[in-house]
N, C-alpha and C positions, 0 to 999 in steps of 0.2 A: 808271758802274756801281759799285755798292757791293760791297765784299767783307766777308764775315763770317768770323771765325775759328771753326773748329769747336771746340767745347768739349764734352768727354765728359759733363760734368755736365748738359748740356742735352738729352741723349738720353732718349727715352721708353723706359722699361724694363718697362712693364706695358701690357697692352691697355687702351684707353680707349674710351668711348662718349660720344656727345653726348646730353645730356639737358637740355631747356629752354634750349638755346643754349650750354651749358657742358659741357666735357669732365670726365668723372669716371673713376676707375679701375674696371675691370670684370674679371670672370673671362674666361679664354679662351673658355669655352663661351658665355657671354653675348655677347661681342664677335663671335664667329663667327656666332652665331645672328642677331644684329642685321644683320651684313653680308649674310648669305644672304637675310634678309627684305627688305632694301633692294634687292638685286639682283632678286629675284623681283617685288617691287612695281613696279620700273621696267619690267621686261619685260611684266608684265600690264597696266600703265597705258598704255604707249605702243606696244608691240609688240616682238617679239624683235629686230627690226632697229634699235631704238633703243639697243641694248646693243652695246658693242664690247669687244674684248680686244686687248691689246698685250703682246707677249712680248719678251724680251731676248736679245740675241746671246750673252750669257754663260750662258744656260740650255743644258742639254743637249738634243740632238735628242729624247730621250724626254720631257723636260719640256715642250718645245714641242708635241710630238705630243699629250700629255695635255691641254694648254691648248686646242688647236684642237678636240679631240674633245669636251671639256666644252662649249665654246662652241657647237658644232654640235648635239650630241646632247642636252644638258641645257637650254641656254638657247634654242637654235633660231635662232642667228644665224650668218651667214657673215662678219660684220664682225670680221676678225682681221688684225692687222698686226704688223710686227716691225721693229726697227731693222736686221735682217740685210740688208735689201735696199738700204740707203743706202750 
């Protein structure tokens, strides 16, 4: 198993989008619009059950509630999981 030292200079500090197979810097508005479009395209192309959400145990109950509400009400999927149950 390889170990990699975390180097702060390697951190992504701006939103990026993939265009023609390469990442480029984008505005937050463009990056979020592209992410939303990709999620909607996956839902529409394959069905809402093809989309799933995974939440974190470090999130608040309120954030997990909003995540499951978004998954069910907006996307239309019940595929929601969390590391809380492990």
